N, C-alpha and C positions, 0 to 999 in steps of 0.2 A: 287223130286217140291217141294217147296218152302211149306210152311204153313201158312196160314194168316187171322186164325179163330177170332184173338182180335182185328184187326186192320180195322176200316170201313173203304169202298170203295164202290164205283160207283156198287149196285149189291151183295149188300151183306143180302139185306134183310130188313125190318123193322126196323128203328131208336130205338126203344122201345125194339122191342125183342133185338137187339144187344146192348144194352145199360145191359138188364135184365138178358141175356148169362153171361155175364162179371160178372155181381154183383154175378149171382148165381153161376160159375165157383171157384170167391176166397170165398163162405163162402164154399165149398164144400172143396179145396186145403189149404183153411187159408192160401194164398199167394197172395202178388200185383202184382203177373207176369199179364202183360197186351198184349205184344207183342210177341211170339215165332214165329223165322220165321229161312229158312235157308237162310245165308251167301255165294250169287255168287262163280263162282274161279274168275268170271274176275274183280267183286270188288274186293274182297282180292288181286289180283294181283295190282290193279288201286292205292284203297284208303289204305285198311289195311290189314295185314296180321294175323295170329295168335296170335303173342306177340302182336300185336298193339289191336287187339281184345279183348284181353286178358289184360291188361293193362288199357284199357279202360271200360269195362264191367264187368272184374272182375269173378266169378264164374256164370255169367248167360252167357257166352260163352264156347262154346262146340267143341274144336281144332278139335275132330276127327270127329265129324259129322257135322261141319259148323253150328251151330245153333245155335241160341243166344235168353235166356231172358230177356227182358227187361222189367226191374222189377223197383217198387216204393217202396221199404222197407222204412217204417217209414220216408215216406214222410210228414206225419203232424209233427213229431220231427222238420226234415227240415224245414219244411215252419218256423214253431215258431220262428224260430232263424232269418226269412230275412222280408222281407214286405209281404211275401203272394201273389204274384202278376203274370200275367202270364206271364212276361217278366225273373222273378227270375227262374222259371223251361227250358224255352227255349225247347229244343226238346224233354226235361221230359215229359208236357203235352201231355195229353188226355181223352177226352171227358168225361171218367167216372171217373176223380179227377176234375171235374168243382166244383163240389157239395163241396169237400172238400176243397178247394181253398176257397168258397165264405163262409165255417165256419169257416176257420183259418182267413180271413180279419177280419170278426166279432170279432175275440174273441183278435186280436191284434190293434183293436180301429183305423186300420187304414181306413177305412170308417169314423169313426165318429168324429172323428178329423175334418175330409174338412166338414160335417153336420153341427156341428159346426159354420165353418166359416160361412158356408152360410146362418145357421138363423140369424147370427147378421149382415150380410149385408141385406137379407131379411126380418129382425125384425119380425121374428117368432113367439116370443111371445108375440108378441104385439095382435095377432087374434089368438079368443076362439080357433076356426074352423082350425086354421093352427097348435095350439098347439094341439089340439087330435088327427091331422091327423099324427105328429110326436110321438105322445104316440102308436100311434096302430103300426107305423113304429118300434118303438122299442120293443113294445111286438114281432113281427114278428121277430126281425132279433135274441132275444132271445127263441123263439120256434126254429127257426130255428136249433142256435147252440147247441141245444139240441138233433135236429136231427127230429125233430116233422113237416115232413113238410104239410102235410096237415091244421094243424093249422095255421104256419107260414103265408102258403097259403090267408086262410084265414085271419088273423089280417092284412097283404098287402092289401087286398083286398078294407078294409074297409080305409086303410089309403086314398086308392087310391080316394077313397068314397069322403071324406072330403078336399082334396087336388089331384086335377085330374092333376097339372103342375110340379110334382116334380120329379126330374130327381131320387133319388137312389133309391125310389117307383118303380119306373118304373124299373128299370135297377133289380132288386131283382126280381120280378115279373116274369120279362123277361128271368132272367137265373134259377129260380124255377120250371119254364113252359120247358124247355130246357135240363133242366140237373136233373132233381127232382126227384129220384127212390132210393130207400133202402129198407131194407127186410121190412120193414113195408109199405111202400106208394108208389106209384108212381102218381104223378101229371104232368107229360111230358105231353105236348102240342102244337106240331111247331107251329101250327097256331097264338094261344095264346102268344108265345114266339118271333114269328116275330113280331106281334104289340106293344108289348108294350119295346120290343128292338126300334124299332123303332122310339118310341115314347121316350126313352129313351136318343135316338141320340137327338132327336127335342130339346128337355129339355135341355143336356147338350150344343149344343151348345149355345144354350141363357147363362147359366153362365160362357162360357170361355168368356165373357165380362167383367167378373166382377171379374173373377180368373182365368187368361191365365193359369195358371199350370195344369188347370180342363183337360186338351185336355188330360190327361190318360185315365184318366174316359171316354171320348168319346170314344179314342182310343178302349178301351177295347170293347167298348156294340156296336160299329160298328162290330168287328169283332168277339164275340159273336150271335147277327145277321148273319153274312154272313154263319156261321158255319149253324142256325137254317135254313137260305135255305136251304145249300147244304144237308143237312142232311136228307130233305123231298121228296129228287128225288127218293127216295126206299120206299115211301109212297103206297100202292095201286091203288090212283085215280094218280098216274103224274109218277111210273115207265114203266106204256103200254105207255104214251105220249112222243116219243123224242121231239114235241116242248115245252112242259111242264117243259122236264129234261132240256134242252137246257136256258128256259130259267130262271129256278132257280138256274143252275150253273151261269150266265152269272149276275144276282142278287147276289150270294152269292159273283161272283169275283170283281162289283161294290162296295163291300160294304167292302172290307177286301182291297182292295184299297186304299178307304177311309181313313181304319183304319192305315193304312202305311203313308199314308201323315201326317196325325193329331196326330199319336203317333207312329216314327219308332221306337220304342225301345225295339216293340214286335214282334223279331225273327218269332213268330209262325204265323202272320200274313203273314209275305213274304211270310213262306211254305204254306201256304194255297192260295195264291195268284199263287205262282207255280202251285200249284194242280190242282187248279179248270182252270188255264190257258191249262194245259196239256190235260185237258176234252175237252176243246174246239176248242185242236188243235194248242195252239199257243204257239209254240216253242218256239219265242223268251222270249214272256212275262216268258216263265216257268224257262226257264234256267236263266236268269237275275235276276227274285226274289228268285230261287232257291240256287242261288250261295250268293247274300245277306245272308240267312238264314244261309248258311254252313259257311261265314265268321265269323255269331255270334253265331255259336255252331256246330261245323263239326259233331257232331252226325246224323246231318241231310243230310248228304249222306247215313249212314247206314238206316236212316227212311223211302226217297226216293226210295232206293233199294229194301223193300219189302214190300212199296205202289203200288198195281197195278194200282191206276189213274193217273201214271204216263205212264203205258206200250205204250201209245199212241205216246209219244215221248221219247219211251226210248233210239234209240241212240242218240240223244239230249244230254241227261242226261251223257251219258256215253263220249260224245265227253267233255263235261262242268268238270266231273271228271280228265278228261287227263288234260284239258286246268290247273284246281286245282294244279297237281301234277308237272306238268311243272314248274308253277310257284312259288309253295312251294320249289321246287329243286334248282331254280335262287337265292330266296333268302337265301336259305340254303349255299348253296355252295358260295355266296358271302360272308356270315357273316364266313364261315370255312376259307375262305384268308383271312378276316380281325382279324381274332381270331390268326391266325397263324402269320400274320407281328406284331399284338401287341407282341406276346409271344417273337418275335425274339428280339424287344428292351428293353426285361426285366432284366437288369443288377443285375446279383446280387453283391450286394454290402456290404449285411445284410440279418441276417439269413430269417426276413420278405422275401426278396427277393429269396427267395430258396421254401419256402412254396407257396407262391403266383405264381412262377415256374411249382410245382408239382403239384397243385391245377388245375391252368390252362393248364397242359397239361393231367392229367384227364381226365377233360371235355371235349376238342377237339378229347380224343380217344374216347370217350362214345358216340359222335356226330357223329363220323367221321364210325363207327360200323350201327348206326338209316341212316343215308344216304345210307349205301349201301344194305339197305332193299329196297330202290327205290319204297316206297309207300307214299301218301299223309300226312297220322299219322305219318310215323314216319319221315318225312323230317320237318313234324313242330313239333314232341317233341325234333329233335336235335336242333330247332332254342332256346330254352331255354338255353340249355346247351352254346351252342357259346354268346351268351350273354351275360353270366356271366361270361364267359372267359377272354372277353373283356372288361368287366365291372373290374374286377380284374387287369386285366395287365394292360387295360389305365389307370387308378387311381395310378398304382406305378410306371408307366414309370410318366404319369405327377409329382409324386410328387419326384421322382428323377431329376426332369429340376434344381429344385433352391436346393433341398436337401444336393447335393454336389457341389454344385455353388464354384467358386475359384475369386479367388481377378485376377484381371486385369491388371488394371494400376491404377495410382496416378498421378492429373493433380495440379501443382501449379499456383497462381497467381490472385491478387486483384479482384476477382469474385466471384458473386456467380448465380453458376448456378442452375436454377429453374425447367426447361423444356426441353425436346427432341424436335428438330424442326420434321416437318411430316415423313421425309426420313430418321429420327434418324444420318442426318451425323454433327449435330451443335446443340452444345448444347446452350440455350438464356436464360440471366438472365441480372441480376444487377452488377454495379461495386461499391467495396471499396476503389477506389481512390476518389480525389479529384474533381473529374467530373461527379462524381455521375449519370454515362450515362449508355445506353442497352447495355449492349455487345454481341455478337454472335460470340463462340468462338469452333473449328473446337473438336470434340468429340473423334479423332481417339489419338491427337496429344498435347492436351491443347491450340493449338496458338490461340492468337487475331484473327478474319477474318473481323470483321467490329463490329464498334463503331458507336451507334445514339447519338448523341450531339445534338440533336433537344433541344432549349435552354428554350423549357416550360417543359423537362423532366425530373426537378431535383427531388431525391429520389423517382423515378419511380419504383415498384419492379414486374418486370410481373410475374405473376404467372401459366399463358395458355398461347399456342399458339394455333391458328386456324386448324382446320385439312387442310387446302390449303395453312398453312403458311403466311397469310395474315395479321391477324389481332396478336395482343397483348393485354390481357388483364392483370390489375393489379391494386394498388394502392399506394398511396404517403405512403411509410412505415415510414416516418417522427411523422407519425401521424395516427398510426394505428387503433387505438380506438375514431375516428372523420373521417375518411377516406369517398372518394366518389369512385367510383370501374371507369376508367377509360380504354375504348377503345382507341389503337393507329396501327397507320398502324407500322406494323413489318420493313417496305422498310427502312422510317427512321423516325420514334420516332412519328409522328405528332400526334398529339390528334385530334380524330377522334369523338366519345363522352362520356359524362360520363353518367351513371345509379343511379337514385334514389339521396337520400339525404344521408347525410353526416353521416355515421355508421361505428362498426366496420367491416370491414374485414379481415374475415382467412382466407379465401380457395374460390378459383374457379374455375372453369372448362369446359369445350366446348362441347357440344352436338359433338357425331361423324360426324354430316352432318355442324357443323361450326353456323347452324341456334339459336342455343339456349345457353344463359351460365348462368352455374346454381352456384351460391354464397351461401357461409356459415359464419355464425359468431354467437358468444357467446353475447349476447344480456347483457341489464339491465335485474337485478330483477329474476337473475338463467335464463332465458329465450332463448332459442336458438331459430334461423330462417335460413330457407333455401328458397333463393328468386331463381326464372328462369326468364331470361330475353329474348325478343328476341332480338339477336348479332346487328342485319341490322338498328330497330330504338329504338331499347331500351324501349320496351315496355316491362311491368313486368306483366308476364304470370300467375304466381301464386306464393304464399308467403305461406309457413306454419312455424308455431307458437308454443313452447307448449315447456313444461318445461325439467326434466330430460329425457324423453322417448322420445325426439328428440334429439341427438346428433349432433350437427351440428358446430362444432369447425372448424373440416378437412372435408374437401371433395374427394374422391375420383370417377372420373368415365370409368369405362371400354370403350377402344373404341370400340364397337359395339353397345356403349350406354344402354346394357341391364340391368346393374349393378352398382349402388351405396354403395359407402363405405361410412359410416360420423362416426365421434369419437366428441365428447366432450372437453372440455376445462379442464383441468387438470384429464381427468378422463383415465380409463383402460377398456374402454367397446367399441370396434367396431361393429357396425350395420350394415348388407349386404341388400340393398331392390332393389328388385326389379322395374325397370324403370315403366316397362309398366302396371301395375296395383296398384303401390305404398306398394306392402306387404313385409313386413320385412323376408329375408328369413333364415336371422342366425343374430348369437350374437355370436361373438369370446370376451372374457376375458382374458387379458393381467394384470394379478393379480400383482396388485403390483406397476407399472409400471406409469407414466406419457407420456401418448401417444405426438410426440412431431408433426411428418409429418406422412405422410403415401401415400402409391402410388397401385394402380391396375394396376395390369399386363393387354396386351390388351386383351389376351380372357376370361381376369374375373377370371380363376384359381385362380393366386397369390396374398397374399394381401401382402405388404411390410410395415413395421409401424417401424421407428425409439422413441426412446422413453427412459426415463430416469429414471436409475434404482438408486441401492442405489451407488455404486464407479462407476459407469462408466454409457456412453452413449451403448445401446444397437440398434442393426436390428434385427428385426425377420420377419420370413417370413413364413405365414400361408398359405394352401392349404383350399382355399374356399368352395370346395363342402361339404368335411365333420370338418371343422373348427381348423383342426388339425395342429398343431407347428410343423412345418418340418425342418425350419435351424435358427437360434440364428448365432448372429456375435457381438462382443464386439467390441467396439471401444473405445479407452483413447484419446478423446476429449478433447484439452486444451483450456478454456479462451475463451469455446462458447456450442453451443448445434446445435445438426446436422439438416440441412437445411430441406427444403421440397425436397424429392424425385421425383425417377421420371423413368420408364421405357422406353427402347429404343420401337420403333412404330411397331419392328417387334419383341420383346420379347426378347432378347438377350440378352440384359445389363441392370442393374441395377445401378443409379446414386448415391450417398449420397455426399452432403459437411455438409462445416463448417459456422454457422451464430456466426461473432467473438461477444463477451457480450457489447465490447465500441467498441464506432466511429472510423473503421481503417482506417492509413493514408496508402497515398498510397504508401508507401513502407509495406504493410501488405500482407503478402501472406496466401492465404488459401489452405487448402485441402482437393481438392475432389478425391470420392477414385468408380471408378468404375468396377463391379462386373458382372462375365460372369460366363452366367447360363451352367449346365452340358452338354447338348446334345441339 
């Protein structure tokens, strides 16, 4: 039969005797063992076998006898390294260490920082009475840290006399009355614990109005108050009265539910919500909240297994375990298939590829061994192996897409292709013949498809085409330093609208939905500018201006609109930004080069940059995820520089061309190269 000597449940006896018994056992055995129990064969079959339990609990699990010693050795050392709160302990939390947590919170000055903020808001130091209250509170925390529980209680009560509406004073009093027992003192008083924690909740909700993140403290107060009501069910005046027992458990359940709502990070609150629901015969809430706790810490499976409070709904708990096993199996097998698929794509074209394949194969093999064990823990343990296999295989696969790109074809003609059409079939750009028209060329064979010869389009250089292919955005390249951004009809070249005043225009990009236009320029006094406009009405949405930290001479936007690449004038730094939050994700240094143009692949994984080196023009392709250079293409461009480049919308091709150094005649022929990715 299972042994439940050190786990509190309905019917174990008085709470203070339970706490005293565990304290005595710890003093005699000099161990931090708090739970000792037998694990059923059924649970081992569904949740975790001998190997998984041994990995999870180490020497604490005896495979021969199927017994578990759940201890908390060196818990004070571990708590000192974290924030010393209940949410950090998760399933390791036990009533016997409630006092230890409080002492560590004081030591780590976690509460002190919050108190200082509150005191400043409420101007405590301007009131002599409130200042005295805070001094008594400080004395109380100092005594509590030294383990002088009775003296700490005296100081906190004096603090309450001076200020009877302070959250932390009531909070400390409530927890002292709930957990306050050691080898020298016993100040446990459940009625007082309930009273003071209730007051703490009330005052804490008031503080939420001035400090929104105070919810963690209010949530914790609700949790401890729930425990104070729950453990009272074994008191002599209640345990023989079923009505009183039910009322206390219902009160505990309501409080812990509030804890979950106010501060959802406390996994123990969900566990206790499930525990109290089980005692009330509410199987639905038992299962739903136990599942939430388990998803935060899988060891709650074991904790619920050895907790008699779940016995009334044990069949439903077993059903939950079966569901969790099945869900984790589905996820693990899906990842296994993905890992094998990515592994099959790893083409060994370098020593690195050989190493990647060997590592991925080993990870998959280890995962398959775990999957064969067919338990919840083993499936969960397999998942990190498979994710790692997918990560290294996919990364190598992605890098290989352009690492071995090949020259596809060259197009010649008096045109300057700037960008692909949305369907990838056409190149759209300007021309260097005498007509200065907008030209549309076949991307496959370089044939001229259409020329937009509207009289109002002389010198118009299109830099971007809208996703629907209806709009062209660009500027007059005859006056690049003093130009107005123009939006034109892609069908006939007719001017639709202009954006802003005359200024330098260096780069333009449409958002994926075509609603916005982002423009970059290198301004006067070494200042750079990024402007975002509404394409439909020309309204300026925002403008970002900065010194060298904002590089905006060149812009490239990923097709999904998530990433923006920027580079400065005559600069060798490229910055990758997250469009959603404006955060800088990565900086890529092309040291010693002067970046002339760049383009982001549609998925945002690759960045192609054209730069000017010592003796030649260079195209470099970078892997954005880690900033590594994966391909360098040296080109001998005579008489000009590489023009703005573009990836095709399917990511299969990269086009680069030449901008002549002098105005060309109709006989001038540009060379446009198209590169094709490896696979």
